[in-house]
N, C-alpha and C positions, 0 to 999 in steps of 0.2 A: 807482816801482819801476824801478830801473836794469836794463838788459838787457846781457848779456855775449855777444858773438859767440862761438859754440861749434861745434866739429866734434863731432857726436854719435856718428858711426860712420865708420870707414874712413879711407883707402881700404883695402878688404879684400875678398877673394873670399867669395862666399856659397855655401852648400851647397844640396843638393836637398831639404832638409827645413826646415820653418819653425823659425827660430832667432831668439831675441831679440837685436836689434842695439843696443837702448838702452832703459833704464828711467829714467824721470824721477825724480830724487831727491825725497825728502820735502820739503815746504814750498817746492817750486819749480815753475815753469811753463816748458815748452819750446815754442818756436815754430819749427816746421820751415819753412825758407824755400827750401831747394834740395836736390833729390835728383838725384844724378849716378850713372848706371849705364853702364859701359863693357863691351863684348863684344869681347875680343881674339881670339876663336876664328874659325874659318872656316865656322861654321854659325849659323843662327838659334838663339837661346836665349830661353826665356820667363822673365819676371820677375814675381813676386808679392810684394806688400808690404801690410801691414795696420797699423792703429793698434789695439792690443788683440790678444788671442790670435787666431791666424789662423782665420778663418771667412768665409764668403761675405759676411756683413753688415758686416765690419770692414775689408774690402780697399779699398785705394786703387788698386791695380793687380792684375789677375787674369789671369795667364798672358799678360802683355803681351810681344809678340815684339820682340826687339832683334836687328837684322841683324848679320852678320859684320863685324867691324872698326868697328862703329858705336857712338856714344855717345848716350845719352838724357839730356836735361837737363829737369827739371821744376821750374820756379820756382813757389813756392806760399806759402801762409800757413795752416798747420795748427797749431792750439793743442792741446797735449798736456799733460794735468794730472799732478800728482804721482802717482807709483806706476804710471802707465800705461806700457805697453810698445809698442815698435815691432818688428815681426817681418818677416822677408823670407826668400825662397828663390828658387832658380833651377831651370829645367827640367833643367839639367845641372850637376852639382856642381862647385864650384871653378873656374868659368869666368867668370861675371860679376863685375865689380869695383864695389862699392857705396860711395858716400860720401854722408853726410847732414849738412847744415849748418843752422844757425839761430841763435836767440837763447835764452838761459837767463835767467830772472828769479827772484829770491828773493822769496817771498811774505811779507807781514807786516811 
């Protein structure tokens, strides 16, 4: 099963409400390998992200604080199945900049 390096989302600002940033296409498998979040503001801003609809049990990050002018890089290996979603939001709307990268594989 060949893998294609893919940018799943961003770079783009995120709002203060849970929004779907990526939906895995049918018959495909996504592997998230890198999550990059940048806070260009002068204040701490919290970051929340989930695989699946946002809920306490699906969160990878829950109100994780990112300092002013700071970047957060999370190198990982999350396997996300066809039709699953990735959602994210910030404590302050349109402040944090999110980029999600990884590999996409076609199943079958």
